[in-house]
Structures are given as C-alpha cells and as structure tokens.
Phi, psi and omega in degrees: 000133183289149175281176181300333187259002167092189190294319183290328176290317177294327175297314178294321174304318179293322177290329176297310177303322174287308189273339180228059186294149173248152177291315180285142179292149177226134184240138176244128184229151172259139185202169181271109178250017178303322178297324182275355181058041183237146164284323187193172184208152171233115180257125175260123179266126180255150167289172176297338175271007178086012181273142177289123180272316186196165176234151171227125176254131179254135177231130178298129183278002181258354182267161179296159179310309175304321177293319175299320177298311181295327178288322173301317176296316181301310186286325175296321169305318179298312180305311179303312185297308183305314186289325186275329186239356186084172184289121183276164167272329178244113188292332181255046178291174182302320186290333174293316181301321175293322175291325176297315181300322179295319180291322178302315178299322175299321177295308182305318183282345190278337184082016181253025184272011173231000000 
C-alpha cells in the first residue's frame, strides 16, 4: 500500500533501506505532529540493557511532499547515527552530519527529486 506521500516517497524509502541499511528494524509512519510543532521525529526503542531494539520515524502528515522528503532524510540520518554512535546528548553532532550526507547522496541518485 502506498504511503500518504506517494510512489516517489515510497521508492526513496526502499532506496534508503537498501543503500543505508540499519541493523535494527525501522518503521516509517505518518501522523499528526502539529501539536508537537515537529515535521518529524526518530524514536529509538531500547532493550532493558540499553541496546537499540527498533526505530520508528514519524513524519507529519500535514507537511508538503518536499518537506516530507527532507524530513525522511533528516530522521533516517538520526537513526543511522544513533545506531553507529549511540544516543547523543547533542542530536546534530558531526557524526549525524556524515550520516545525513550519505542519505542525501541516496536521494540525489534515486531520481525522486521531482
């Protein structure tokens, strides 16, 4: 079933899963985040021992397509960074920037930019 944002968004998500895979399962959902005043969020669920068990990326269903794409890339980079480098005290540390560059390259090469 196609997502709220359509085939190109779904193709980018498949490309991210293939090109920037994570060890932990990751689920992407759309929901209403207006009250939280967020475009998106990356939630890491931890085991009792503190190991990442799974991720959920939330994307606000009320934002435009282009913003949803940027939010998906931004939040996927958070998941990659958390998995590789631990849960940060500063969310946009240098290692997040490296992860963001990797997901951005997937987007540029995916052909879903229009």
